[in-house]
C-alpha positions as CSV (number, residue, x, y, z in Angstrom):
1,M,13.4,14.5,-69.8
2,I,11.0,13.8,-72.9
3,T,12.2,12.2,-75.7
4,N,9.9,11.6,-78.5
5,L,10.7,7.9,-80.6
6,Y,8.6,7.8,-84.3
7,F,8.6,4.1,-85.3
8,V,8.4,3.9,-89.0
9,R,6.9,1.1,-90.7
10,H,8.1,1.1,-94.2
11,A,6.0,1.2,-97.5
12,H,5.0,-1.1,-99.7
13,S,7.7,-3.0,-101.6
14,N,7.3,-5.7,-103.9
15,Y,8.1,-8.9,-101.6
16,S,11.7,-10.9,-103.4
17,T,14.1,-12.9,-101.5
18,D,16.4,-10.3,-101.0
19,E,15.7,-8.8,-97.9
20,L,18.7,-6.4,-98.2
21,G,18.0,-4.6,-101.3
22,R,14.4,-5.1,-101.3
23,P,13.3,-1.6,-103.1
24,L,9.9,-0.1,-102.6
25,S,7.0,-0.3,-105.0
26,E,5.5,2.7,-107.0
27,Q,3.2,2.9,-104.3
28,G,5.3,2.7,-101.9
29,L,7.7,5.4,-103.2
30,V,3.7,7.7,-103.4
31,D,3.2,6.3,-99.9
32,A,7.0,7.4,-98.3
33,K,5.8,11.4,-99.9
34,K,2.9,11.1,-97.3
35,I,5.4,10.0,-94.6
36,T,7.6,12.9,-95.1
37,D,5.3,15.4,-95.0
38,L,3.8,13.9,-91.7
39,L,6.8,13.7,-90.4
40,K,7.8,17.3,-91.6
41,R,5.0,18.3,-88.9
42,E,6.7,17.0,-86.2
43,N,10.1,18.9,-85.2
44,I,12.4,16.1,-86.0
45,D,16.6,16.2,-84.8
46,V,17.5,12.6,-86.1
47,V,16.8,10.1,-88.5
48,V,17.9,6.0,-88.1
49,S,17.3,3.7,-90.3
50,S,17.4,-0.2,-90.9
51,P,20.0,-1.0,-93.2
52,Y,17.4,-2.8,-94.9
53,K,16.8,-0.9,-98.6
54,R,12.6,-0.2,-98.1
55,A,13.1,1.3,-94.4
56,F,15.7,3.5,-95.9
57,Q,13.7,4.7,-98.2
58,T,10.8,5.1,-96.3
59,V,12.4,7.9,-94.2
60,E,14.7,9.5,-96.6
61,G,12.5,11.9,-97.4
62,I,12.6,13.3,-94.0
63,A,16.3,13.3,-93.7
64,N,16.7,15.5,-96.8
65,H,14.1,17.6,-95.8
66,L,16.6,18.3,-92.4
67,K,19.6,18.0,-94.8
68,S,20.8,15.5,-92.4
69,E,22.6,12.0,-92.7
70,I,20.6,8.9,-91.6
71,E,22.3,7.0,-88.8
72,I,21.9,2.8,-90.3
73,I,21.3,0.6,-86.8
74,D,22.1,-2.9,-87.7
75,A,19.6,-4.3,-84.7
76,F,16.5,-2.3,-86.5
77,K,15.8,-5.3,-89.4
78,E,13.0,-7.2,-89.3
79,R,12.9,-10.2,-87.4
80,I,14.1,-13.0,-89.6
81,L,11.1,-15.3,-89.3
82,S,13.0,-18.3,-91.1
83,E,15.5,-19.5,-93.0
84,Q,13.4,-20.4,-96.3
85,P,10.1,-18.7,-97.1
86,V,7.3,-20.7,-95.2
87,A,3.8,-21.4,-97.0
88,D,1.7,-19.4,-94.6
89,F,3.1,-16.0,-93.5
90,K,0.3,-15.5,-91.0
91,E,0.0,-19.0,-89.8
92,A,4.0,-18.7,-88.8
93,M,3.6,-15.6,-87.2
94,L,0.8,-16.7,-84.9
95,Q,2.7,-19.3,-83.9
96,V,5.6,-17.8,-83.0
97,W,3.8,-15.2,-81.3
98,S,2.0,-18.0,-79.2
99,D,5.6,-18.7,-77.4
100,F,8.3,-16.2,-77.5
101,D,10.7,-19.2,-77.2
102,I,9.8,-20.9,-80.2
103,S,12.1,-19.9,-83.3
104,L,11.3,-21.6,-87.0
105,P,14.1,-23.2,-89.1
106,G,16.8,-20.9,-89.5
107,G,14.7,-17.7,-87.5
108,E,14.5,-16.2,-84.5
109,S,12.3,-16.8,-81.9
110,N,10.4,-13.1,-81.0
111,H,12.6,-13.0,-77.3
112,N,15.8,-12.9,-79.2
113,A,14.3,-10.6,-81.6
114,Q,12.5,-8.3,-78.8
115,T,15.9,-8.4,-77.0
116,R,18.1,-6.5,-79.7
117,G,15.0,-4.7,-80.6
118,V,14.9,-3.1,-76.8
119,R,18.5,-2.9,-76.3
120,A,18.8,-0.6,-79.9
121,T,15.8,1.4,-78.6
122,K,17.4,2.3,-75.0
123,K,20.4,3.2,-76.6
124,I,18.6,5.3,-78.7
125,L,16.8,6.9,-75.4
126,G,20.1,7.4,-73.9
127,K,22.1,9.0,-77.2
128,Y,19.5,11.1,-77.8
129,E,17.7,11.9,-75.0
130,G,15.4,15.0,-74.9
131,Q,15.0,14.7,-78.9
132,N,12.5,13.7,-82.0
133,V,13.8,10.5,-83.5
134,V,12.5,8.8,-86.5
135,I,13.1,5.0,-86.2
136,G,12.7,3.5,-89.8
137,T,12.0,-0.1,-89.6
138,H,9.6,-3.1,-89.7
139,G,6.4,-4.5,-88.5
140,N,6.9,-7.2,-86.8
141,I,10.6,-5.7,-84.9
142,M,8.5,-2.4,-84.0
143,V,5.6,-4.3,-82.3
144,L,7.9,-6.7,-81.0
145,I,9.8,-3.4,-79.2
146,M,6.1,-1.9,-78.0
147,N,5.2,-4.9,-76.7
148,Y,8.2,-4.7,-74.4
149,F,6.8,-1.7,-72.9
150,D,3.7,-2.8,-72.6
151,P,2.3,-6.2,-73.7
152,I,-1.0,-4.7,-75.3
153,Y,1.3,-4.3,-78.1
154,D,0.7,-8.3,-79.5
155,F,-0.4,-10.3,-82.8
156,G,-3.4,-8.7,-83.0
157,F,-1.9,-5.4,-82.9
158,W,0.8,-6.4,-85.8
159,K,-2.0,-7.4,-87.5
160,Q,-3.8,-4.3,-88.1
161,L,-0.7,-2.2,-88.8
162,E,-1.0,-0.4,-92.2
163,M,2.0,-0.2,-94.7
164,P,3.4,2.5,-94.3
165,D,2.7,3.5,-90.9
166,I,3.8,5.6,-87.9
167,Y,3.5,5.4,-84.0
168,Q,5.2,7.4,-81.7
169,L,6.5,7.4,-78.9
170,T,7.1,9.2,-75.6
171,F,9.1,8.5,-73.0
172,Y,10.2,9.9,-69.5
173,E,14.0,8.8,-69.5
174,Q,13.7,5.4,-70.4
175,Q,10.0,5.0,-69.2
176,L,7.2,4.8,-71.4
177,I,4.2,7.4,-71.3
178,T,2.5,7.5,-74.3
179,V,1.9,6.0,-77.8
180,K,-0.3,7.8,-80.5
181,R,-0.5,6.8,-84.2
182,V,0.6,9.7,-86.4
183,D,-1.7,9.7,-89.3
184,K,-2.6,12.1,-92.0
185,E,-6.0,13.1,-89.8
186,S,-4.4,14.0,-87.0
187,S,-1.0,13.9,-85.3
188,K,-2.0,13.6,-82.4
189,N,-4.4,10.5,-82.7
190,S,-4.0,8.5,-79.5
191,T,-3.6,4.9,-79.2
192,G,-2.9,4.5,-75.4
193,F,-0.5,3.5,-72.9
194,T,0.6,5.6,-70.1
195,I,3.0,4.5,-67.0
196,F,2.0,3.3,-63.9
197,K,-1.6,2.5,-65.5
198,R,-1.4,-0.6,-63.0
199,S,-0.3,1.0,-60.2
200,E,-3.2,2.1,-57.3
201,I,-1.0,5.1,-57.1
202,Q,-2.5,7.3,-59.3
203,T,-2.3,10.7,-61.0
204,N,-5.0,13.2,-61.3
205,F,-4.6,16.3,-63.1
206,Q,-7.2,19.2,-62.0
207,K,-6.2,22.3,-63.4
208,V,-4.4,23.3,-66.4
209,D,-4.0,26.9,-67.7
210,L,-2.3,26.7,-71.2
211,E,-2.1,30.5,-71.6
212,L,0.2,30.2,-68.0
213,K,1.6,27.5,-69.0
214,R,0.3,25.8,-65.2
215,M,-1.0,22.8,-64.1
216,I,-2.4,21.4,-60.9
217,G,-2.6,18.1,-59.9
218,T,-2.5,15.5,-57.1
219,I,-0.8,11.7,-56.7
220,T,-3.7,9.8,-54.6
221,L,-3.1,6.1,-52.8
222,H,-6.2,4.3,-52.9
223,D,-8.3,7.5,-53.7
224,K,-6.1,9.0,-50.7
225,V,-4.4,12.4,-51.7
226,I,-0.8,11.8,-51.0
227,L,0.4,15.0,-52.9
228,T,-1.0,18.3,-54.4
229,I,2.0,19.3,-56.8
230,E,1.9,23.1,-58.9
231,V,3.6,23.0,-61.4
232,D,5.0,26.3,-63.8
233,L,6.2,26.3,-66.5
234,L,6.8,30.2,-67.3
235,N,8.9,30.4,-63.9
236,D,10.4,26.7,-64.0
237,F,9.0,26.0,-60.6
238,M,7.3,23.4,-58.7
239,K,5.5,23.7,-55.3
240,V,4.6,20.4,-53.6
241,N,2.2,20.1,-50.6
242,G,1.9,16.6,-48.9
243,E,3.2,13.4,-47.8
244,A,6.2,13.0,-50.3
245,K,8.4,10.4,-47.4
246,Q,5.9,8.5,-47.3
247,L,4.8,8.6,-51.3
248,E,8.4,7.9,-51.4
249,Q,8.6,4.4,-49.0
250,I,5.5,3.4,-51.2
251,M,7.2,3.7,-54.6
252,S,10.5,2.5,-53.3
253,E,8.0,-1.0,-52.0
254,R,7.2,-1.3,-55.7
255,G,10.7,-0.7,-57.2
256,L,9.0,2.6,-58.9
257,D,11.2,6.0,-59.3
258,M,10.5,9.1,-57.1
259,E,12.0,11.5,-60.3
260,Y,7.7,10.4,-61.4
261,I,7.2,13.7,-59.5
262,E,9.5,15.5,-62.0
263,M,8.2,13.4,-64.4
264,L,4.8,15.5,-64.2
265,K,6.4,18.8,-65.3
266,E,7.6,17.4,-68.4
267,M,3.5,15.9,-68.6
268,T,2.8,19.3,-67.7
269,R,5.1,20.6,-71.0
270,F,3.7,17.5,-73.2
271,F,0.0,19.2,-72.3
272,V,0.7,23.1,-72.8
273,E,2.8,22.5,-76.2
274,N,-0.1,19.4,-77.5
275,Q,-2.8,22.2,-76.4
276,I,-4.8,19.6,-74.2
277,T,-7.2,22.0,-72.6
278,E,-9.2,18.6,-70.7
279,P,-5.8,16.5,-69.5
280,Q,-7.7,13.9,-66.9
281,K,-9.9,12.7,-69.9
282,Y,-6.9,12.4,-72.4
283,Y,-5.1,10.8,-69.6
284,E,-8.3,8.7,-68.4
285,K,-8.3,7.9,-72.2
286,L,-5.4,6.7,-72.2
287,S,-4.8,4.7,-69.0
288,K,-7.9,2.3,-70.2
């Protein structure tokens, strides 16, 4: 089942040593309203947040729109960089990102912060499976969580984040499928990632019919077609032709899940709902 997590980096706040109670600035409050408008388009079901006020305020608008309470989750608070203010923030960040086990005095290492963030993320995926969940959080912990699922999201990625920012992470169960930046231009801007992109097992989407909600695709190994799969969403039907047992053995040897075939049904739904007329080009773009 597909679950969408919308990680929201908080809007601007004026710096103070009060991490818990620091509110949004005037500009931050203006930008938080823009975040609300963007999220209104995404059919949100649940809103959770870091306990820090600036994160809570950034997602408060969408919670009010939904007339729902915000669930506070401590693990989504920002990573503790150091007990005392650092002289050069970016230099300190570069240092801890260069070695995930390094921690500054009184601070968290990347590894420790990432572990608590990922643990909370996986709990959200289990608790709210199949739903669209907003997570009000912070830039560094957000990228550390993303980095766990794909190391392409690193220090360089963190540096280019905006404040506020929204990234939609789409999961099939606990496996990340795609990451997209949601912005004022389009809520469907793609930034890359698909599971199995490093595997010799490849998926090709031959044809999709948006009106009939039907897709035909193939799974190949070293360019040899192993399976041909037809997905028919209107009739809740899947037809699989080919060497399923061979694929099952191959995937088992690589520690992959045979439910990947079932995931194609969810990807077909994703293509149809987002009106993606050329799924293969879309998929290849994500795989780069």
